[in-house]
One Martini backbone bead per residue (centre of mass of N, CA, C, O) as a GRO file, in nm:
protein
  165
    1MET     BB    1  10.877  10.125  13.040
    2THR     BB    2  10.705  10.149  12.776
    3LEU     BB    3  10.702  10.457  12.772
    4ASN     BB    4  11.006  10.499  12.743
    5LEU     BB    5  11.031  10.333  12.481
    6PHE     BB    6  10.842  10.505  12.316
    7TYR     BB    7  11.001  10.771  12.338
    8PHE     BB    8  11.264  10.665  12.222
    9LEU     BB    9  11.153  10.567  11.945
   10SER     BB   10  11.034  10.838  11.863
   11PHE     BB   11  11.290  11.007  11.872
   12LEU     BB   12  11.455  10.829  11.675
   13ALA     BB   13  11.259  10.848  11.435
   14ILE     BB   14  11.261  11.156  11.401
   15MET     BB   15  11.569  11.201  11.376
   16SER     BB   16  11.613  11.005  11.133
   17ALA     BB   17  11.412  11.148  10.944
   18ILE     BB   18  11.563  11.416  10.941
   19MET     BB   19  11.834  11.289  10.832
   20VAL     BB   20  11.725  11.205  10.560
   21VAL     BB   21  11.687  11.502  10.460
   22LEU     BB   22  11.978  11.637  10.557
   23SER     BB   23  12.144  11.453  10.402
   24LYS     BB   24  12.390  11.453  10.149
   25ASN     BB   25  12.407  11.149  10.148
   26PRO     BB   26  12.220  10.893  10.011
   27VAL     BB   27  12.323  10.653  10.180
   28TYR     BB   28  12.266  10.778  10.458
   29SER     BB   29  11.963  10.810  10.413
   30VAL     BB   30  11.903  10.506  10.397
   31LEU     BB   31  12.013  10.434  10.678
   32TYR     BB   32  11.816  10.618  10.833
   33LEU     BB   33  11.562  10.473  10.722
   34ILE     BB   34  11.620  10.204  10.861
   35ILE     BB   35  11.597  10.314  11.148
   36THR     BB   36  11.305  10.405  11.119
   37PHE     BB   37  11.186  10.121  11.061
   38PHE     BB   38  11.276   9.994  11.332
   39CYS     BB   39  11.109  10.187  11.509
   40ILE     BB   40  10.835  10.106  11.394
   41ALA     BB   41  10.862   9.808  11.474
   42GLY     BB   42  10.872   9.874  11.777
   43HIS     BB   43  10.584   9.984  11.788
   44TYR     BB   44  10.448   9.720  11.707
   45MET     BB   45  10.549   9.564  11.955
   46LEU     BB   46  10.401   9.750  12.164
   47MET     BB   47  10.111   9.665  12.016
   48ASN     BB   48  10.115   9.348  11.970
   49ALA     BB   49  10.249   9.324  11.651
   50GLN     BB   50  10.459   9.097  11.548
   51PHE     BB   51  10.398   9.032  11.254
   52LEU     BB   52  10.414   9.324  11.147
   53ALA     BB   53  10.707   9.374  11.234
   54ILE     BB   54  10.843   9.151  11.065
   55VAL     BB   55  10.733   9.234  10.789
   56HIS     BB   56  10.851   9.518  10.796
   57ILE     BB   57  11.147   9.433  10.804
   58ILE     BB   58  11.156   9.254  10.553
   59VAL     BB   59  11.039   9.453  10.343
   60TYR     BB   60  11.171   9.732  10.407
   61ALA     BB   61  11.460   9.688  10.544
   62GLY     BB   62  11.525   9.489  10.320
   63ALA     BB   63  11.415   9.512  10.019
   64ILE     BB   64  11.376   9.821   9.969
   65MET     BB   65  11.661   9.916  10.061
   66VAL     BB   66  11.821   9.756   9.856
   67LEU     BB   67  11.695   9.895   9.615
   68PHE     BB   68  11.783  10.182   9.684
   69LEU     BB   69  12.088  10.128   9.687
   70TYR     BB   70  12.106  10.031   9.398
   71VAL     BB   71  12.003  10.290   9.260
   72ILE     BB   72  12.208  10.487   9.378
   73MET     BB   73  12.460  10.335   9.265
   74LEU     BB   74  12.366  10.343   8.965
   75LEU     BB   75  12.350  10.662   8.929
   76ASN     BB   76  12.591  10.825   9.029
   77LEU     BB   77  12.597  11.080   9.215
   78ASN     BB   78  12.680  11.417   9.144
   79LYS     BB   79  12.740  11.751   9.193
   80GLU     BB   80  12.788  11.833   8.891
   81SER     BB   81  12.512  11.690   8.773
   82GLU     BB   82  12.348  11.851   8.963
   83PRO     BB   83  12.088  12.048   8.991
   84HIS     BB   84  12.041  12.373   9.081
   85LYS     BB   85  11.870  12.553   9.308
   86SER     BB   86  11.693  12.809   9.367
   87THR     BB   87  11.593  13.026   9.607
   88LEU     BB   88  11.294  13.032   9.524
   89GLN     BB   89  11.248  12.724   9.536
   90LYS     BB   90  11.321  12.688   9.836
   91ILE     BB   91  11.104  12.878   9.951
   92ALA     BB   92  10.858  12.737   9.824
   93ALA     BB   93  10.907  12.460   9.961
   94THR     BB   94  10.889  12.564  10.254
   95ILE     BB   95  10.603  12.678  10.239
   96CYS     BB   96  10.460  12.416  10.153
   97ALA     BB   97  10.547  12.247  10.401
   98GLY     BB   98  10.413  12.431  10.611
   99LEU     BB   99  10.122  12.405  10.502
  100VAL     BB  100  10.099  12.100  10.538
  101MET     BB  101  10.145  12.102  10.843
  102ILE     BB  102   9.901  12.279  10.914
  103VAL     BB  103   9.686  12.091  10.797
  104LEU     BB  104   9.752  11.841  10.971
  105VAL     BB  105   9.714  11.973  11.248
  106GLY     BB  106   9.422  12.074  11.194
  107SER     BB  107   9.298  11.783  11.133
  108LEU     BB  108   9.403  11.662  11.431
  109LYS     BB  109   9.292  11.844  11.667
  110GLY     BB  110   8.981  11.703  11.707
  111THR     BB  111   9.063  11.374  11.770
  112GLU     BB  112   9.071  11.298  12.075
  113GLY     BB  113   8.756  11.222  12.118
  114MET     BB  114   8.730  10.991  11.890
  115ILE     BB  115   8.897  10.810  12.060
  116GLN     BB  116   8.837  10.484  12.169
  117GLN     BB  117   8.861  10.277  12.430
  118GLN     BB  118   8.963   9.946  12.388
  119PRO     BB  119   8.972   9.634  12.472
  120ALA     BB  120   9.247   9.437  12.456
  121ALA     BB  121   9.343   9.164  12.326
  122ALA     BB  122   9.599   8.938  12.378
  123ASP     BB  123   9.595   8.802  12.059
  124ILE     BB  124   9.638   9.051  11.905
  125GLY     BB  125   9.887   9.012  11.645
  126LEU     BB  126   9.931   8.724  11.643
  127VAL     BB  127  10.009   8.446  11.464
  128LYS     BB  128   9.800   8.249  11.577
  129ALA     BB  129   9.547   8.425  11.525
  130LEU     BB  130   9.594   8.466  11.223
  131GLY     BB  131   9.592   8.164  11.143
  132LYS     BB  132   9.307   8.098  11.243
  133VAL     BB  133   9.159   8.297  11.055
  134MET     BB  134   9.284   8.210  10.781
  135PHE     BB  135   9.196   7.884  10.822
  136THR     BB  136   8.877   7.956  10.845
  137LYS     BB  137   8.752   8.223  10.715
  138PHE     BB  138   9.008   8.243  10.472
  139LEU     BB  139   9.066   7.978  10.302
  140LEU     BB  140   8.988   8.022  10.003
  141PRO     BB  141   9.154   8.283   9.939
  142PHE     BB  142   9.424   8.158  10.023
  143GLU     BB  143   9.430   7.927   9.810
  144ILE     BB  144   9.398   8.101   9.557
  145THR     BB  145   9.656   8.265   9.604
  146SER     BB  146   9.852   8.024   9.596
  147VAL     BB  147   9.787   7.941   9.302
  148LEU     BB  148   9.864   8.212   9.170
  149LEU     BB  149  10.160   8.213   9.268
  150LEU     BB  150  10.237   7.947   9.132
  151ALA     BB  151  10.174   8.037   8.840
  152ALA     BB  152  10.373   8.277   8.839
  153MET     BB  153  10.629   8.111   8.893
  154VAL     BB  154  10.610   7.926   8.647
  155GLY     BB  155  10.606   8.156   8.438
  156ALA     BB  156  10.884   8.279   8.514
  157VAL     BB  157  11.048   8.026   8.450
  158MET     BB  158  10.959   7.994   8.153
  159LEU     BB  159  11.060   8.281   8.061
  160GLY     BB  160  11.369   8.238   8.167
  161LYS     BB  161  11.413   8.023   7.978
  162PRO     BB  162  11.580   7.891   7.739
  163GLU     BB  163  11.568   7.811   7.420
  164LYS     BB  164  11.529   7.536   7.226
  165ARG     BB  165  11.689   7.409   6.906
   0.00000   0.00000   0.00000
């Protein structure tokens, strides 16, 4: 069951990533990118990393994609104002992309034997295990970070307030 789900999510992620590149409309490209991010979050769920999956959805599919859509709509891209690429530039870009793919495949070719199977603990990736480690082993850095974020928030509020005269 999980293997079929893995293959389905992988196929959907690859196809939507290809559609990000091939889509003519930039808004559709962003929507396909959101589908890709949800598929990656599904892979995190299959690896029993629920916290990482939820953070991935909130940060990428939520905040970053809203920002992308805002910028795309702010730019108001038209075909008339877009500079056209010459055929030579398109051929050069295709050759460069092919060379990068060859380098990536060549660098990953001998790595099958390097990955060692380790027995996975049942609670790795869960929020409960992360909270236990964060509040025992990393309590001081966690508290220092919270004080720094509080100071940044107070500073942003003070800078944003209008001056009284």
